[in-house]
C-alpha positions as MATLAB code, in Angstrom:
seq = 'MKKTNLFLMLSMLFAALILTSCSKKVPDYAKLIPADADVVVRVDVRQLAAKCGFGKDDKMSGKLEKTLTQGLSEKAQKKVAAVMKSPAQLGLDLRDPVLLYFCRERGEFGMAGTVYKADRFADFLNVMGEETGSGKVSKTDDLNYITLSDVLFVFNDDWFFVTNQSEDQTPQAQAKAIAKRYASEKNPWAENEAFRRVCKKGGVMQAYVNGNKLYQTVYELFGEYTCYYVDESGEAPADEVTTVFDKLNDSQGIDVRNMDGVLDISMERAELKLSLEAVPCNDQGRCQVAKIDHLLGGKKHGLYMRMGIDLLAASLVDDPDDYVLGFLRQWIHYVELKYEGDARMTYRLVTRDITKTPMESFISLCKKELGL';
ca = [
     -52.700   31.203  -60.851;
     -56.131   32.846  -60.966;
     -58.642   31.572  -63.532;
     -58.882   34.971  -65.185;
     -55.114   35.147  -65.663;
     -54.972   31.586  -66.990;
     -57.814   32.301  -69.414;
     -56.104   35.498  -70.603;
     -52.786   33.712  -71.098;
     -54.386   30.825  -73.042;
     -56.403   33.257  -75.145;
     -53.310   35.256  -76.045;
     -51.372   32.069  -76.847;
     -54.194   30.786  -79.054;
     -54.372   34.107  -80.901;
     -50.610   34.094  -81.418;
     -50.732   30.568  -82.833;
     -53.459   31.562  -85.281;
     -51.492   34.574  -86.466;
     -48.222   32.717  -86.903;
     -49.576   29.486  -88.351;
     -51.007   31.213  -91.415;
     -47.915   32.861  -92.814;
     -44.805   31.828  -90.893;
     -44.375   28.196  -91.922;
     -42.588   26.816  -94.975;
     -45.303   26.551  -97.674;
     -46.009   23.275  -99.459;
     -45.291   24.839 -102.845;
     -41.678   25.325 -101.730;
     -41.281   21.646 -102.717;
     -41.370   22.842 -106.330;
     -38.045   24.647 -105.798;
     -35.022   22.401 -106.524;
     -33.191   21.500 -103.306;
     -29.842   22.575 -104.798;
     -30.889   26.168 -105.588;
     -28.169   28.782 -105.016;
     -30.639   31.495 -104.020;
     -34.339   31.492 -103.106;
     -36.157   34.825 -102.780;
     -39.506   35.129 -100.989;
     -41.567   38.152 -102.083;
     -44.707   39.488 -100.431;
     -46.175   40.936 -103.624;
     -49.111   42.736 -102.035;
     -46.982   44.338  -99.317;
     -44.283   45.308 -101.824;
     -46.844   46.928 -104.131;
     -48.372   48.837 -101.210;
     -44.996   50.023  -99.883;
     -44.000   51.217 -103.369;
     -47.282   53.088 -103.780;
     -48.487   51.145 -106.823;
     -52.177   51.658 -107.528;
     -52.279   55.076 -105.850;
     -51.242   57.008 -108.958;
     -53.698   56.519 -111.845;
     -51.478   58.505 -114.210;
     -48.482   56.294 -113.455;
     -50.611   53.145 -113.801;
     -51.783   54.379 -117.176;
     -48.203   54.889 -118.390;
     -47.218   51.426 -117.144;
     -50.201   49.845 -118.891;
     -49.320   51.647 -122.122;
     -45.751   50.342 -121.920;
     -46.846   46.756 -121.243;
     -49.394   46.683 -124.067;
     -47.242   48.324 -126.707;
     -47.194   46.196 -129.858;
     -49.867   43.770 -128.628;
     -53.070   42.902 -130.439;
     -56.345   44.469 -129.312;
     -57.386   41.227 -127.603;
     -54.119   41.000 -125.666;
     -54.280   44.693 -124.747;
     -57.740   44.221 -123.255;
     -56.568   41.205 -121.269;
     -53.531   43.038 -119.834;
     -55.688   46.094 -119.052;
     -58.162   43.881 -117.158;
     -55.346   42.369 -115.083;
     -53.873   45.827 -114.396;
     -57.266   47.018 -113.166;
     -57.918   43.900 -111.083;
     -54.912   41.586 -110.457;
     -57.311   38.804 -109.382;
     -58.187   38.459 -113.073;
     -54.781   36.858 -113.590;
     -55.932   33.890 -111.535;
     -52.975   33.786 -109.128;
     -53.353   34.119 -105.367;
     -50.995   36.963 -104.467;
     -52.060   36.852 -100.833;
     -49.404   34.154 -100.478;
     -45.715   35.005 -101.009;
     -44.126   34.198 -104.355;
     -40.872   32.205 -104.350;
     -38.139   32.929 -106.917;
     -35.015   30.830 -107.303;
     -31.816   30.553 -109.305;
     -29.396   27.654 -109.830;
     -26.220   28.910 -111.525;
     -24.742   25.480 -112.274;
     -27.659   24.578 -114.562;
     -28.514   28.119 -115.591;
     -31.993   27.458 -114.205;
     -34.407   30.018 -112.804;
     -38.001   29.777 -111.680;
     -40.975   31.039 -109.723;
     -43.567   29.273 -107.592;
     -46.773   30.352 -105.893;
     -50.433   29.546 -105.343;
     -53.362   29.663 -107.758;
     -56.641   31.479 -107.120;
     -58.579   30.528 -110.251;
     -56.855   28.108 -112.634;
     -59.298   28.845 -115.467;
     -58.462   32.567 -115.334;
     -54.737   31.846 -115.455;
     -55.257   29.459 -118.380;
     -57.314   32.090 -120.196;
     -54.563   34.697 -119.750;
     -51.869   32.282 -120.956;
     -53.992   31.259 -123.951;
     -54.227   34.892 -125.044;
     -50.451   35.295 -124.631;
     -49.958   31.999 -126.477;
     -51.931   33.304 -129.447;
     -49.904   36.512 -129.322;
     -46.552   34.653 -129.488;
     -47.676   31.840 -131.767;
     -47.167   29.260 -129.020;
     -50.642   27.796 -129.169;
     -52.871   27.063 -126.195;
     -52.478   25.537 -122.749;
     -52.131   21.745 -122.890;
     -53.472   19.389 -120.266;
     -52.287   16.030 -118.949;
     -54.207   14.447 -116.073;
     -54.880   17.378 -113.682;
     -51.855   19.347 -114.885;
     -51.797   22.324 -117.260;
     -48.710   23.558 -119.119;
     -47.627   25.845 -121.947;
     -44.304   27.152 -123.258;
     -44.044   30.856 -124.103;
     -40.738   32.008 -125.613;
     -38.766   29.095 -124.048;
     -40.376   29.681 -120.636;
     -42.491   26.824 -119.266;
     -45.658   27.550 -117.249;
     -47.024   24.615 -115.220;
     -50.065   24.833 -112.939;
     -53.089   23.097 -111.466;
     -55.872   24.245 -109.162;
     -53.493   24.742 -106.232;
     -50.070   25.927 -107.434;
     -48.148   27.379 -110.350;
     -44.526   27.044 -111.391;
     -42.581   28.975 -114.035;
     -39.113   27.983 -115.256;
     -36.932   27.885 -118.356;
     -37.777   25.138 -120.839;
     -35.453   22.136 -120.548;
     -33.331   21.180 -123.561;
     -33.397   17.511 -122.509;
     -37.127   17.006 -121.924;
     -40.381   17.674 -123.710;
     -42.665   20.246 -122.031;
     -45.001   17.426 -120.987;
     -42.216   15.341 -119.430;
     -40.789   18.380 -117.648;
     -44.234   19.345 -116.341;
     -44.750   15.830 -114.943;
     -41.320   15.884 -113.270;
     -42.206   19.203 -111.607;
     -45.552   17.819 -110.405;
     -43.738   14.770 -109.015;
     -41.636   17.065 -106.791;
     -44.800   18.593 -105.350;
     -46.388   15.151 -104.774;
     -43.447   14.087 -102.607;
     -44.268   13.787  -98.897;
     -40.877   15.228  -97.999;
     -40.289   18.970  -98.225;
     -36.488   19.501  -98.141;
     -36.932   23.228  -97.549;
     -38.859   22.562  -94.329;
     -35.703   20.900  -92.979;
     -33.463   23.824  -93.935;
     -32.960   26.058  -90.878;
     -31.970   29.132  -92.916;
     -35.026   28.839  -95.161;
     -37.298   28.331  -92.155;
     -35.986   31.641  -90.815;
     -36.702   33.239  -94.195;
     -40.340   32.191  -93.900;
     -40.620   33.614  -90.365;
     -39.582   37.108  -91.455;
     -42.201   39.797  -92.019;
     -40.593   42.198  -94.497;
     -41.470   42.809  -98.126;
     -38.712   40.512  -99.374;
     -36.432   37.825  -97.956;
     -33.682   35.718  -99.490;
     -31.935   32.455  -98.716;
     -28.341   32.128  -99.952;
     -26.533   28.789  -99.969;
     -23.114   29.498  -98.413;
     -21.354   26.641 -100.196;
     -22.749   27.724 -103.589;
     -21.797   31.334 -102.830;
     -18.193   30.284 -102.183;
     -18.078   28.298 -105.450;
     -19.606   31.151 -107.436;
     -17.159   33.752 -106.106;
     -14.218   31.446 -106.759;
     -15.327   30.516 -110.296;
     -16.356   34.019 -111.344;
     -13.484   35.972 -109.825;
     -10.856   33.417 -108.881;
      -7.400   34.912 -108.580;
      -8.683   38.421 -109.278;
     -10.592   38.601 -106.008;
      -7.799   38.841 -103.454;
      -4.132   37.905 -103.494;
      -0.758   38.673 -101.993;
       1.745   40.671 -104.049;
       5.492   40.260 -103.558;
       8.196   42.922 -104.022;
       8.314   42.376 -107.768;
       4.632   43.244 -108.007;
       3.670   39.719 -109.017;
       1.510   37.269 -107.118;
       3.000   33.773 -106.650;
       0.610   31.175 -108.072;
       0.442   29.189 -104.841;
      -0.694   32.249 -102.880;
      -3.534   33.235 -105.201;
      -6.867   32.759 -103.442;
     -10.328   34.238 -102.926;
     -11.376   36.754 -100.309;
     -13.263   33.951  -98.545;
     -10.040   31.953  -98.231;
      -8.348   34.984  -96.679;
     -11.202   35.272  -94.165;
     -10.811   31.593  -93.364;
      -7.011   31.841  -93.023;
      -7.038   34.936  -90.809;
     -10.147   34.379  -88.685;
     -11.047   30.703  -89.139;
     -14.404   31.649  -90.681;
     -15.547   29.488  -93.602;
     -18.743   30.600  -95.355;
     -19.248   27.063  -96.641;
     -20.414   26.109  -93.143;
     -23.091   28.812  -93.083;
     -26.074   29.892  -95.177;
     -27.250   33.476  -95.465;
     -30.642   35.015  -94.679;
     -31.565   38.464  -95.966;
     -34.677   40.390  -94.893;
     -35.821   43.704  -96.397;
     -38.578   45.737  -94.763;
     -39.978   49.218  -95.388;
     -41.813   51.645  -93.162;
     -42.304   55.402  -93.269;
     -38.973   57.010  -94.153;
     -37.061   53.812  -93.364;
     -35.626   50.987  -95.439;
     -34.204   48.236  -93.243;
     -31.989   45.414  -94.441;
     -31.017   42.582  -92.097;
     -28.314   40.061  -93.008;
     -27.579   37.032  -90.862;
     -25.409   33.923  -91.113;
     -27.088   30.636  -90.164;
     -24.791   27.703  -89.264;
     -25.263   24.465  -91.186;
     -23.215   22.287  -88.831;
     -21.146   22.319  -85.624;
     -18.259   24.079  -87.377;
     -20.674   26.778  -88.502;
     -21.919   27.276  -84.946;
     -18.355   27.756  -83.731;
     -17.763   30.282  -86.507;
     -20.841   32.306  -85.550;
     -19.241   32.637  -82.116;
     -16.029   33.808  -83.801;
     -17.970   36.429  -85.770;
     -19.526   37.604  -82.496;
     -16.079   37.915  -80.959;
     -14.686   39.693  -84.020;
     -17.502   42.261  -84.245;
     -18.120   42.856  -80.562;
     -21.171   40.766  -79.691;
     -24.644   42.061  -78.803;
     -23.745   44.639  -76.148;
     -20.683   46.268  -77.696;
     -21.132   45.377  -81.347;
     -20.025   47.389  -84.345;
     -22.097   50.556  -84.870;
     -21.777   53.293  -87.465;
     -24.011   56.163  -88.585;
     -23.211   58.149  -91.700;
     -24.919   61.306  -93.005;
     -25.675   61.732  -96.677;
     -22.757   64.104  -97.350;
     -20.187   61.679  -95.954;
     -21.870   58.748  -97.687;
     -22.052   60.541 -101.025;
     -18.446   61.735 -100.724;
     -17.367   58.109 -100.517;
     -19.356   57.295 -103.675;
     -19.026   60.419 -105.832;
     -15.905   62.513 -106.484;
     -17.590   65.614 -107.898;
     -19.499   67.621 -105.203;
     -21.729   69.056 -107.953;
     -22.520   65.624 -109.351;
     -26.153   65.058 -110.414;
     -26.330   61.773 -108.506;
     -25.133   63.475 -105.333;
     -27.854   66.100 -105.651;
     -30.471   63.379 -106.058;
     -29.167   61.437 -103.042;
     -29.242   64.594 -100.900;
     -32.935   65.035 -101.701;
     -33.716   61.402 -100.906;
     -31.491   60.168  -98.047;
     -31.105   61.644  -94.564;
     -28.603   59.141  -93.176;
     -27.621   55.466  -93.158;
     -26.906   53.326  -90.119;
     -25.050   50.029  -89.681;
     -25.348   47.967  -86.509;
     -24.136   44.529  -85.475;
     -26.938   42.829  -83.532;
     -25.029   39.758  -82.372;
     -25.391   36.096  -83.435;
     -23.858   36.901  -86.844;
     -26.637   39.362  -87.750;
     -25.985   42.782  -89.243;
     -28.679   45.441  -89.748;
     -28.539   48.320  -92.212;
     -31.001   51.207  -92.025;
     -31.539   53.851  -94.682;
     -33.553   56.811  -93.378;
     -35.028   59.189  -95.960;
     -35.970   62.858  -95.674;
     -39.668   62.516  -96.533;
     -41.294   61.160  -93.362;
     -44.724   60.849  -95.033;
     -43.684   58.130  -97.502;
     -41.834   54.838  -97.619;
     -38.335   55.025  -99.165;
     -39.572   53.501 -102.442;
     -42.508   55.893 -102.638;
     -40.248   58.907 -102.115;
     -37.680   57.505 -104.583;
     -40.344   57.036 -107.274;
     -41.759   60.475 -106.517;
     -38.326   62.095 -106.949;
     -37.724   60.175 -110.176;
     -41.051   61.376 -111.574;
     -40.156   64.934 -110.560;
     -36.759   64.724 -112.269;
     -38.310   63.262 -115.421;
     -41.130   65.781 -115.445;
     -43.879   63.171 -115.158;
];
């Protein structure tokens, strides 16, 4: 190989490593998320705001600020207005994605991210604490915490974590337990293949869904009402009552408990793209991905469907003169569904306005309909 070609190849490889190493790995603050979370959502706040057109419309920003500050004291209004004008005043580093999670079994939710200026965040929370009568930010060692309306805020110079206040622990004890998770050398999310894929995606929002927890949730929430056989008398025998996931397992040998889900949402001009893929957790899961490929046609001859707005709307709305149908006709051009292979399905929504992202055109139409 010539020296020039080798140099070019190494240069390109080095550049690629720099680009991917910054944003594609599992972040350290993911350790703050409980390992048994049902769902973890990764949000690129800056990209989402840009794709939705926030900050471009001063009139809209003014209305949002007015709504957020309604009923607040003058001091709190000034603080919110300062953050609205310059988000950096909040003290959080929104250049890094924010992680949201939910654990249904404990009724626990939360949010984790990185801190830009801890003193600014503390100042904002102190103002909100005065507003709600919750006092000021407390400090233990290098850890700051405060409870506002049963929501606990914990942060230091590097990270922040927000969750519901525990009924079994004091705020200080809960804050220390959270900090202990971060101090651990082991990051369980870095060993989770589905979550690693979440962090490699480049859209505005991604989600990890625990397949086993999803199965339990569907069964507990819907149970026998989800899917069942009915005999000639119109009644379902008790031993044949089951969930839709059980039916999928019985008929195709596909068990969602052996797979986790990865969802990726991206937006470009006139296009909203949603990608859903199943990630095997074990050998059984890998076999089932192959079964899904066989069932849906694989990469070359996979399932494909394109539907115009009239056909789509007709399947959603009975009345052809319906207001919703008229709105959809103004917004959507067509939708497309395609099976990409390897248990990955892609949905595309293409809008009529090619100058804006789907969210920008949606917000614009809403403002038009509301006369704003």
